[in-house]
C-alpha positions as CSV (number, residue, x, y, z in Angstrom):
1,M,42.2,-0.6,63.9
2,K,41.8,1.8,66.9
3,K,42.3,5.4,65.8
4,Q,45.4,7.2,67.0
5,Y,45.3,10.9,67.8
6,I,48.7,12.3,67.1
7,V,49.7,16.0,67.5
8,P,52.2,16.0,64.6
9,L,54.7,18.8,65.3
10,L,56.7,20.1,68.2
11,T,55.2,23.6,67.8
12,S,51.7,22.1,68.3
13,L,52.8,20.0,71.3
14,L,54.3,23.0,73.0
15,T,51.3,25.2,72.2
16,L,48.9,22.7,73.6
17,S,50.9,22.2,76.8
18,A,50.6,25.9,77.6
19,C,47.0,26.6,76.6
20,N,43.7,27.3,78.3
21,H,40.4,26.3,76.7
22,V,38.1,29.1,76.0
23,E,35.7,27.7,78.7
24,D,37.5,25.0,80.6
25,D,40.9,24.4,82.3
26,F,42.7,21.0,82.0
27,D,43.8,19.4,85.2
28,G,47.3,18.1,85.3
29,I,48.4,19.7,82.0
30,E,51.4,21.2,83.8
31,Q,52.7,17.7,84.5
32,I,53.4,17.0,80.8
33,E,57.1,16.5,80.3
34,R,58.8,18.2,77.4
35,P,60.6,15.7,75.0
36,T,64.3,16.1,74.9
37,N,64.9,15.2,71.2
38,V,61.9,16.4,69.3
39,F,62.4,17.7,65.8
40,T,60.7,18.3,62.5
41,K,62.4,17.9,59.1
42,E,61.9,17.3,55.4
43,Y,63.6,14.3,53.8
44,A,63.7,12.8,50.3
45,L,64.5,9.1,49.9
46,T,67.6,8.4,47.9
47,V,68.3,5.5,45.6
48,E,70.3,3.9,48.4
49,D,67.4,4.4,50.8
50,Y,65.1,2.2,48.7
51,A,67.6,-0.6,48.8
52,T,67.9,-0.2,52.6
53,I,64.1,-0.3,53.0
54,A,64.0,-3.5,50.9
55,S,66.7,-5.1,53.0
56,L,65.4,-4.4,56.5
57,S,64.3,-7.6,58.3
58,A,61.2,-6.0,59.8
59,N,60.0,-5.1,56.3
60,R,60.9,-8.5,54.9
61,S,58.8,-10.2,57.5
62,L,55.9,-7.8,56.9
63,A,56.1,-8.3,53.1
64,E,56.1,-12.1,53.5
65,A,53.0,-11.9,55.7
66,N,51.3,-9.7,53.1
67,G,52.4,-11.8,50.2
68,V,54.4,-9.1,48.5
69,S,58.0,-10.2,49.0
70,D,58.6,-10.0,45.3
71,Q,57.6,-6.4,45.2
72,L,59.7,-5.5,48.2
73,S,62.7,-7.2,46.6
74,A,62.0,-5.2,43.4
75,L,61.9,-1.9,45.3
76,S,65.7,-1.4,45.1
77,T,65.4,-1.1,41.3
78,S,61.8,0.1,40.8
79,L,62.4,2.9,43.2
80,A,58.7,3.3,43.8
81,F,56.1,2.1,46.3
82,T,52.8,0.6,45.1
83,D,49.3,0.3,46.4
84,E,50.2,-3.3,47.5
85,L,53.5,-2.1,48.9
86,P,52.6,1.2,50.6
87,A,55.1,3.6,52.0
88,S,53.0,4.0,55.1
89,D,53.8,0.4,56.0
90,Y,57.5,0.2,55.0
91,V,59.0,3.6,55.6
92,P,58.6,3.5,59.4
93,A,61.2,0.8,59.8
94,F,63.6,2.9,57.8
95,L,63.0,5.9,60.0
96,A,63.4,3.9,63.2
97,E,66.8,2.6,61.8
98,T,67.9,6.1,60.7
99,W,66.6,8.4,63.5
100,F,66.7,5.9,66.4
101,S,67.2,8.7,69.0
102,A,64.0,10.6,68.1
103,D,61.5,11.2,70.9
104,D,57.7,11.3,70.7
105,G,56.4,14.3,68.8
106,S,59.1,14.2,66.2
107,A,57.8,14.5,62.6
108,I,59.5,13.9,59.3
109,R,57.9,14.8,55.9
110,V,59.2,12.1,53.6
111,T,59.3,12.6,49.8
112,Y,59.2,9.3,47.8
113,N,58.1,7.8,44.5
114,Q,54.6,6.3,44.3
115,R,53.7,4.0,41.4
116,T,50.5,5.3,39.9
117,P,47.7,2.7,39.5
118,Y,48.1,0.4,36.5
119,T,45.7,0.9,33.6
120,D,43.8,-2.1,32.3
121,T,46.2,-2.3,29.4
122,E,49.3,-2.2,31.7
123,R,47.8,-4.9,34.0
124,A,47.1,-7.2,31.0
125,I,50.6,-6.8,29.5
126,N,52.4,-7.2,32.8
127,S,50.6,-10.6,33.2
128,A,51.5,-11.6,29.6
129,T,53.3,-14.8,28.7
130,M,55.6,-15.4,25.7
131,Y,55.3,-17.7,22.7
132,T,57.7,-18.3,19.8
133,V,56.2,-19.4,16.5
134,T,57.6,-22.9,15.7
135,D,58.5,-24.5,12.4
136,D,55.3,-26.6,12.5
137,D,53.3,-23.3,12.9
138,Y,54.9,-21.8,9.8
139,L,54.3,-25.1,8.0
140,S,50.6,-24.9,8.7
141,A,50.4,-21.2,7.6
142,W,52.2,-22.0,4.3
143,D,50.0,-25.1,3.6
144,G,52.8,-27.5,4.0
145,V,55.6,-25.4,2.5
146,A,58.5,-25.1,4.8
147,N,58.9,-21.3,4.9
148,N,59.9,-20.3,8.4
149,F,58.6,-16.7,8.3
150,F,55.5,-14.5,7.8
151,T,55.2,-11.9,5.0
152,P,52.8,-9.0,4.3
153,T,50.4,-11.4,2.7
154,V,50.9,-14.6,4.8
155,S,50.7,-12.3,7.9
156,A,51.0,-12.9,11.6
157,S,47.7,-11.1,12.2
158,R,46.1,-13.7,9.9
159,Y,47.7,-16.9,11.2
160,V,48.9,-16.3,14.8
161,P,45.3,-16.3,16.2
162,T,44.9,-19.9,15.0
163,I,48.3,-20.9,16.2
164,L,47.6,-19.5,19.7
165,A,44.2,-21.2,19.8
166,N,46.0,-24.5,19.4
167,A,48.9,-23.6,21.7
168,R,46.7,-22.0,24.5
169,P,43.5,-24.1,24.5
170,N,42.6,-23.1,28.1
171,A,43.1,-19.4,27.6
172,S,40.9,-17.0,29.6
173,E,39.3,-13.8,28.4
174,G,41.8,-11.0,28.7
175,D,45.0,-13.2,28.4
176,V,47.8,-11.5,26.5
177,V,50.7,-13.2,24.8
178,L,53.8,-11.6,23.3
179,V,54.5,-13.6,20.2
180,D,58.0,-13.8,18.5
181,Y,58.1,-14.6,14.8
182,N,60.3,-14.3,11.8
183,Y,59.2,-11.7,9.2
184,S,60.2,-10.9,5.6
185,E,59.0,-7.8,3.7
186,T,59.7,-9.8,0.5
187,E,57.2,-12.4,-0.8
188,P,58.6,-15.8,-1.9
189,V,59.0,-16.2,-5.7
190,G,55.8,-17.7,-7.0
191,A,53.8,-16.1,-4.2
192,A,54.0,-12.4,-5.2
193,P,50.7,-10.8,-4.5
194,A,48.4,-9.7,-7.3
195,L,47.2,-7.1,-4.9
196,D,48.9,-5.8,-1.8
197,E,47.4,-2.6,-0.4
198,D,48.2,-1.3,3.1
199,F,46.7,2.2,2.5
200,E,49.8,4.0,3.6
201,G,50.3,7.6,2.6
202,L,46.7,8.7,3.1
203,W,47.8,11.5,5.5
204,T,49.2,14.5,3.5
205,G,50.5,16.2,6.6
206,T,47.6,18.6,6.8
207,V,44.5,16.6,5.8
208,Y,43.4,13.0,5.1
209,T,43.0,12.1,1.5
210,A,40.5,9.6,0.1
211,E,42.7,9.1,-3.0
212,V,44.1,5.6,-3.2
213,P,46.2,4.9,-6.3
214,G,44.4,2.4,-8.6
215,W,41.3,2.3,-6.5
216,Q,37.9,3.8,-7.2
217,N,36.0,5.6,-4.3
218,I,32.4,5.8,-5.5
219,V,29.4,7.1,-3.6
220,T,26.1,5.7,-5.1
221,V,23.7,7.0,-2.4
222,G,24.4,10.0,-0.1
223,T,27.6,12.1,0.1
224,Y,30.2,10.4,2.3
225,A,33.0,8.6,0.5
226,W,35.5,6.2,2.1
227,S,38.2,8.2,3.9
228,G,41.8,7.6,5.0
229,R,42.8,7.5,8.7
230,I,45.9,6.9,10.8
231,Y,46.2,5.6,14.3
232,S,49.5,4.7,16.1
233,G,51.3,5.2,12.9
234,N,49.2,2.8,10.9
235,S,47.1,4.0,7.9
236,Y,43.7,2.4,6.9
237,I,40.4,3.3,5.3
238,Q,37.1,3.7,7.1
239,Q,33.5,4.5,6.5
240,S,30.6,5.5,8.7
241,A,27.1,7.1,8.3
242,Y,27.5,8.9,11.6
243,N,26.5,12.6,11.1
244,H,25.7,11.9,7.5
245,Q,23.2,14.7,6.7
246,A,21.9,13.1,3.6
247,G,20.4,10.1,5.5
248,V,20.9,6.8,3.7
249,L,24.5,6.1,2.7
250,E,25.9,3.5,0.2
251,S,29.5,3.8,-1.0
252,Y,32.0,1.5,-2.8
253,M,35.8,1.1,-2.5
254,I,36.7,-0.8,-5.7
255,S,40.1,-2.4,-6.2
256,P,42.4,-2.2,-9.3
257,R,41.8,-4.8,-12.1
258,I,43.1,-8.2,-11.0
259,T,44.0,-11.2,-13.1
260,V,43.2,-14.3,-11.1
261,E,45.5,-17.3,-11.1
262,N,44.9,-20.8,-9.7
263,G,45.5,-21.0,-6.0
264,M,45.0,-17.3,-5.3
265,S,43.2,-16.2,-2.2
266,L,41.8,-12.8,-0.9
267,T,42.6,-11.6,2.6
268,F,42.1,-8.4,4.4
269,D,42.0,-6.9,8.0
270,A,38.9,-5.2,9.3
271,C,37.1,-4.1,12.5
272,Y,34.0,-2.4,13.7
273,G,33.9,0.8,15.8
274,N,31.0,2.3,17.7
275,Y,29.0,-0.8,16.8
276,R,25.2,-0.5,16.3
277,E,22.9,-3.4,16.0
278,A,20.8,-1.4,13.5
279,G,23.5,-1.5,11.0
280,G,26.3,0.2,9.2
281,R,27.7,-2.9,7.5
282,L,30.3,-4.1,5.1
283,S,29.7,-6.2,2.0
284,L,32.4,-8.0,0.1
285,L,31.7,-8.1,-3.6
286,Y,33.4,-9.0,-6.9
287,I,32.5,-8.6,-10.6
288,E,34.2,-9.6,-13.8
289,A,35.9,-6.5,-15.3
290,S,34.0,-6.9,-18.6
291,Q,30.7,-6.3,-16.8
292,L,31.8,-3.0,-15.4
293,P,32.7,-0.7,-18.3
294,D,33.1,2.5,-16.3
295,F,33.0,3.8,-12.7
296,Q,30.0,6.2,-13.0
297,E,27.8,6.2,-9.9
298,T,24.8,4.8,-11.9
299,T,26.9,2.1,-13.5
300,V,28.4,0.9,-10.2
301,A,25.0,0.9,-8.5
302,A,23.4,-1.1,-11.3
303,A,26.2,-3.6,-11.9
304,N,25.7,-7.3,-11.3
305,W,28.0,-7.7,-8.3
306,V,28.6,-11.2,-6.8
307,D,28.2,-11.0,-3.0
308,I,30.8,-13.1,-1.1
309,S,30.2,-11.5,2.3
310,D,29.7,-14.9,3.9
311,A,33.5,-15.3,3.7
312,V,33.9,-12.3,6.1
313,N,33.7,-12.5,9.9
314,I,34.2,-9.2,11.7
315,P,34.0,-9.6,15.4
316,V,31.6,-7.4,17.4
317,P,33.9,-5.3,19.6
318,T,33.6,-5.4,23.4
319,G,34.7,-1.8,23.7
320,Q,34.3,1.3,21.5
321,Y,36.5,-0.1,18.8
322,G,37.7,-3.5,17.8
323,T,41.2,-4.4,16.6
324,L,42.2,-4.5,12.9
325,A,42.9,-8.2,12.2
326,N,42.4,-10.7,9.5
327,V,38.7,-11.3,8.9
328,C,38.7,-13.1,5.5
329,D,40.5,-15.8,3.6
330,Y,38.6,-16.4,0.4
331,D,39.9,-18.9,-2.3
332,L,39.6,-17.3,-5.7
333,S,40.6,-20.5,-7.6
334,D,37.2,-20.8,-9.2
335,L,37.8,-17.5,-11.0
336,A,41.2,-18.5,-12.4
337,G,41.9,-17.0,-15.8
338,R,39.4,-14.1,-15.3
339,E,39.9,-10.4,-14.7
340,I,37.9,-9.1,-11.8
341,Y,37.3,-6.1,-9.5
342,I,36.9,-6.5,-5.7
343,A,34.7,-4.1,-4.0
344,F,34.0,-3.1,-0.3
345,R,30.5,-1.7,0.0
346,Y,29.2,0.2,3.0
347,N,25.5,0.5,3.7
348,G,24.1,2.6,6.6
349,D,22.1,5.7,7.5
350,N,22.4,8.6,9.9
351,E,19.5,7.6,12.2
352,S,20.7,4.4,13.8
353,A,22.8,2.4,11.3
354,T,26.0,4.3,12.0
355,T,28.6,1.6,12.8
356,T,32.1,2.5,11.6
357,V,34.0,0.0,9.4
358,Q,37.8,0.1,9.1
359,I,39.8,-1.9,6.5
360,D,43.5,-2.5,6.0
361,N,46.0,-4.9,4.4
362,V,44.0,-6.0,1.4
363,A,46.0,-8.8,-0.4
364,I,45.4,-11.3,-3.2
365,Q,48.2,-13.8,-3.2
366,A,49.2,-17.0,-5.0
367,A,50.2,-20.2,-3.3
368,S,54.0,-20.7,-3.1
369,S,55.6,-23.4,-5.3
370,G,58.1,-24.4,-2.6
371,A,60.2,-23.4,0.4
372,V,62.6,-20.5,-0.1
373,E,65.2,-18.8,2.1
374,L,64.8,-15.0,2.6
375,E,66.4,-12.5,4.8
376,T,64.2,-12.1,7.9
377,E,64.0,-10.2,11.2
378,T,62.6,-11.3,14.5
379,V,59.4,-9.3,15.3
380,S,57.3,-9.3,18.5
381,D,53.6,-8.6,18.6
382,L,51.0,-8.7,21.3
383,F,47.8,-10.8,21.0
384,R,44.9,-10.8,23.3
385,F,42.1,-13.4,23.8
386,D,38.7,-11.8,23.9
387,G,36.9,-14.9,25.2
388,S,36.3,-16.5,21.8
389,Q,39.3,-15.8,19.7
390,W,42.8,-14.3,19.7
391,Q,43.3,-10.9,18.1
392,L,46.2,-8.6,17.5
393,F,46.4,-6.3,20.5
394,D,47.3,-2.9,19.2
395,E,46.7,-0.8,22.4
396,A,50.5,-0.9,23.0
397,L,53.7,-0.9,21.1
398,S,56.2,-3.8,21.4
399,L,60.0,-3.8,21.0
400,D,61.5,-6.0,18.3
401,E,64.9,-7.7,18.2
402,A,66.2,-4.8,16.1
403,D,65.1,-2.3,18.7
404,Y,67.0,-4.1,21.5
405,Q,70.1,-4.3,19.3
406,A,69.9,-0.5,18.5
407,M,69.8,0.1,22.3
408,G,72.9,-2.0,22.8
409,S,71.4,-5.1,24.2
410,N,73.0,-8.3,23.1
411,Y,70.3,-10.5,24.8
412,G,67.1,-9.1,23.3
413,N,65.8,-7.6,26.5
414,L,66.0,-4.7,29.0
415,S,67.4,-5.4,32.5
416,N,68.6,-3.9,35.8
417,S,71.6,-2.6,33.9
418,M,69.5,-1.3,31.0
419,L,66.5,0.4,32.8
420,P,63.5,1.1,30.6
421,D,63.3,4.8,31.7
422,N,66.8,5.3,30.3
423,Y,66.1,3.9,26.9
424,L,62.4,4.0,26.0
425,P,62.1,7.8,25.9
426,I,64.9,7.9,23.3
427,Y,63.1,5.1,21.3
428,L,59.9,7.2,21.3
429,A,61.7,10.3,20.3
430,Q,63.3,8.5,17.3
431,T,60.1,6.7,16.4
432,Y,57.8,9.7,16.7
433,P,59.8,12.8,15.8
434,Y,56.6,14.8,15.2
435,A,54.9,13.9,18.5
436,Q,52.3,16.4,19.8
437,E,51.7,17.5,23.4
438,E,50.1,14.8,25.5
439,D,50.6,12.0,23.0
440,C,50.8,8.8,25.0
441,Y,52.1,5.3,24.3
442,T,52.5,2.1,26.2
443,I,55.5,0.0,25.3
444,A,55.8,-3.7,26.0
445,Y,59.2,-5.2,26.3
446,K,61.1,-8.2,27.7
447,Y,62.8,-7.6,31.1
448,Y,65.5,-9.7,32.7
449,D,65.6,-9.3,36.5
450,G,68.7,-11.4,37.1
451,S,66.9,-14.7,37.2
452,N,63.8,-14.6,34.9
453,T,62.7,-12.9,31.8
454,T,59.2,-11.6,31.8
455,V,56.9,-9.3,29.8
456,Q,56.6,-5.8,31.3
457,C,55.5,-2.4,30.0
458,S,55.9,1.3,30.6
459,T,53.7,4.2,29.6
460,Y,55.1,7.6,28.5
461,S,53.4,10.9,27.7
462,Y,54.8,13.7,25.5
463,V,55.1,16.8,27.8
464,E,56.8,20.0,26.9
465,G,59.0,18.4,24.3
466,T,60.1,15.3,26.2
467,W,58.7,11.8,26.8
468,Q,57.9,11.4,30.5
469,S,56.9,8.3,32.3
470,T,53.4,8.3,33.6
471,A,54.2,5.4,36.0
472,V,55.6,7.3,39.0
473,A,54.4,10.3,41.0
474,T,56.5,12.1,43.5
475,V,54.5,12.5,46.8
476,T,55.3,13.8,50.3
477,N,53.7,12.5,53.4
478,Q,54.3,12.9,57.1
479,F,55.5,10.3,59.6
480,V,55.2,11.0,63.3
481,M,56.8,9.3,66.3
482,T,54.3,8.4,69.1
483,N,54.8,6.0,72.0
484,G,58.3,5.3,70.7
485,E,57.3,4.2,67.2
486,W,57.0,5.9,63.8
487,F,53.6,6.1,62.2
488,Y,52.3,7.4,58.9
489,N,50.3,10.5,59.7
490,P,49.5,13.1,57.1
491,S,48.3,15.6,59.6
492,V,49.4,19.2,58.9
493,T,50.2,22.2,61.0
494,I,49.6,25.6,59.5
495,T,51.0,28.7,61.2
496,L,49.5,32.0,60.0
497,E,52.0,34.6,60.9
498,V,50.6,37.9,62.0
499,G,51.7,41.1,60.2
500,R,51.4,42.9,56.9
501,G,52.9,41.6,53.7
502,I,53.1,37.9,54.7
503,E,51.9,36.2,51.5
504,A,51.2,32.7,52.9
505,S,49.0,34.2,55.7
506,S,47.3,36.7,53.3
507,T,46.4,33.9,50.9
508,F,44.6,32.0,53.7
509,Y,42.7,34.9,55.1
510,Q,41.8,36.2,51.6
511,A,40.1,32.8,50.9
512,I,37.9,33.3,53.9
513,T,37.0,36.8,52.9
514,D,36.3,35.7,49.3
515,W,33.8,33.2,50.7
516,V,32.1,36.0,52.7
517,A,32.0,38.2,49.6
518,D,30.2,35.5,47.7
519,N,27.7,34.8,50.4
520,Y,27.4,37.9,52.6
521,P,29.0,40.8,50.6
522,E,27.6,43.4,53.0
523,Y,30.2,42.3,55.6
524,V,33.2,42.9,53.3
525,T,35.1,46.2,53.5
526,G,35.6,48.4,50.5
527,Y,39.2,47.2,50.0
528,G,37.9,43.6,49.7
529,N,40.7,42.2,51.9
530,N,38.9,41.8,55.2
531,D,35.4,41.1,56.5
532,Y,33.4,41.5,59.6
533,Y,31.3,38.4,59.3
534,Y,34.2,36.4,60.8
535,G,36.6,39.3,61.4
536,G,39.3,37.9,59.1
537,S,41.9,40.4,57.7
538,A,44.2,39.6,54.7
539,Y,45.8,42.9,55.4
540,Q,46.9,42.5,59.0
541,N,46.7,38.7,58.8
542,N,44.7,38.1,61.9
543,F,41.1,38.1,63.1
544,D,40.0,41.6,64.2
545,F,37.8,41.0,67.3
546,R,37.4,44.6,68.3
547,V,33.7,45.2,69.0
548,S,34.0,48.8,67.8
549,A,35.3,47.7,64.4
550,W,32.5,45.2,63.9
551,K,29.9,47.9,64.9
552,G,31.6,50.3,62.5
553,Q,30.4,48.2,59.6
554,G,26.8,49.2,60.3
555,T,25.6,45.6,60.2
556,Y,25.2,44.9,63.9
557,N,22.8,47.7,64.8
558,G,20.7,46.9,67.8
559,M,23.1,44.3,69.2
560,T,24.9,44.8,72.5
561,D,28.7,44.6,72.9
562,E,28.3,41.3,74.7
563,E,26.1,39.8,71.9
564,I,28.6,40.8,69.3
565,S,31.5,39.4,71.2
566,N,29.7,36.1,71.7
567,L,28.8,36.0,68.0
568,M,32.6,36.4,67.1
569,W,33.5,33.3,69.1
570,E,30.5,31.3,67.9
571,R,31.3,32.0,64.2
572,L,35.1,31.6,64.4
573,P,35.3,27.7,64.0
574,E,33.1,28.1,60.8
575,A,35.7,30.4,59.2
576,F,38.7,28.2,58.6
577,P,37.1,25.4,56.4
578,H,36.3,28.0,53.7
579,A,40.1,28.5,53.3
580,L,41.1,24.8,53.9
581,E,38.7,23.6,51.2
582,V,40.2,26.0,48.6
583,L,43.8,25.6,49.5
584,Y,43.9,21.9,50.4
585,P,41.3,20.3,48.1
586,D,43.1,17.0,47.9
587,A,43.4,16.4,51.7
588,S,42.0,12.9,52.3
589,P,41.0,10.8,55.3
590,V,43.2,7.8,56.2
591,E,41.7,4.6,57.6
592,G,42.7,4.1,61.2
593,I,44.2,7.6,61.6
594,E,42.6,10.9,62.5
595,V,44.1,13.3,59.9
596,I,44.3,16.6,61.8
597,Y,44.9,20.1,60.4
598,T,46.2,22.3,63.3
599,I,46.1,26.0,62.7
600,N,48.0,28.6,64.7
601,F,46.7,32.1,64.2
602,G,46.3,35.5,65.8
603,I,43.4,37.4,67.3
604,Y,43.5,41.2,67.8
605,D,41.2,42.9,70.3
606,G,43.5,45.7,71.2
607,T,46.4,43.4,71.8
608,T,47.4,40.3,69.8
609,T,47.1,36.8,71.2
610,T,48.0,33.5,69.6
611,W,45.4,30.7,69.3
612,T,45.3,27.2,68.0
613,I,42.3,25.4,66.4
614,Q,42.1,21.9,64.8
615,Y,40.0,20.2,62.1
616,E,39.7,16.6,61.1
617,V,39.7,15.6,57.5
618,T,36.4,13.7,57.1
619,G,36.3,13.5,53.3
620,V,38.3,14.5,50.3
621,G,38.7,18.2,50.8
622,Q,36.2,18.2,53.7
623,F,37.2,19.5,57.2
624,T,35.3,19.2,60.4
625,Y,36.0,21.2,63.6
626,V,37.4,19.2,66.4
627,E,35.2,20.2,69.3
628,G,37.1,21.8,72.2
629,S,40.3,22.3,70.2
630,L,40.2,26.1,70.2
631,M,42.8,27.2,72.7
632,Q,44.8,30.3,73.5
633,A,48.6,30.0,73.8
634,Q,50.1,31.9,76.8
């Protein structure tokens, strides 16, 4: 695209039309005609404006050509532009419709909502599909028993991965599915677990505790015991040799005594964190209770444990941490009639075998004798395919049927009439009453747009006592009319008013003087608010170009008046970037547009004259002098 040079504001246009270059005159400049309806203004888009922008035929044609018609249609409710639907492309048609009588040189600084870039988690969830567990799926999970629900022991985290593997055989890595299923806190009669440990309550409110009722936490080598942790409201135990000063570490987490019955099986959830090839590993063990008379360190270390670790399959995480999910389903039927202890043993060292192991939801359950009816609730959980298997996706929360009902939805979803930003902050406030500053959660939910129900998500951060959406930022950008059309142009005009006590001007000049103080302190006056390297004054808010004042600093000895005067003009264009870089660090170039910062300022050499100078934004926070732009207004 050919670059467009646009003088953004009327003040700049009038200044340039009555200027003389320091060295040259411009032929024909007196022939420029002054526009008759040139204005500058600030304008913030309203809710109605977004709907108007979405409805304009010019915008609909543009969106169709760009393949974003769905995003344009959604603008009336999303009330935010996106990277794919930029305000720079779609606001001009609205300005042309609204300010149709504007002439070239008019400029409007428009304030609007901009959707922040999606995180990887948000992109994955917004592309998610939905799946409802079927009666046949439950039948498989219950080994042919027609229970149409999951329970804490026959859990969704354990069985849904297999269900999805069958239902989504062509899944791609990163695919996410929101799974609906029935859930009962109560186990069916005949299937009550012999052990059901979710490790809740390990956080006392001030510290984590390693005390788990009925369990023995034994360190046989080293000093680190298993410890409790909590993440996203879920408690679990973990162990790691990281920073273990004693070197080699071996520790056991031993279950309560269990009487095994025929048909019982052992299940638990686990994952690795900060995985190291060198080690930091979990072993699954059992021993008959009669062979472990006490829980002394030496007794536990010397006991004849049976290693059944082959029944455990903990995936190696692709990121820093894996996801807690079922990793074991071990049939204990061969031990029926015996009393046993189950143990989780960690082995590692502080040199390289430092992998973290996390464990949750340890259960030993019996097979159900037949189908039963229990009170259930409909629960929704996210699962993600990692390229080889499906796993519970716990990087986001998800609303359940009870949540929608509490919000007043009769259809199990949010919608245009129940906007997420009106309901989800209340949900978070009720769910996390003790939230801390900058806590952040992504929430997945079903959203009905008037024709389809899809999976969407929103992210909120806890800021100064309220949950605030991270999705939208309020931005202001400039649009300028040139050649009869509105164009996005973030160029800026800065007018440094001359005179004492003008804060905006003083701030600008002081930034210049501060740079001189850091680099050439001998040129800064004793008050620290003006310099004679550039001549900038944060007191008078101008450039002092009196040769006598420069010579008075005692730094220009041996130079003639003419040499000093030439030096003033030579250095002047170098002065402004030192302030621009400090005060406008986020200024960025725009492809196809010269982003120009025009500065109107005063020079005092016995009398005050007004000058204009321009800089192009050539990088983020980088400003380059536009050669030949220094002009004096008459």
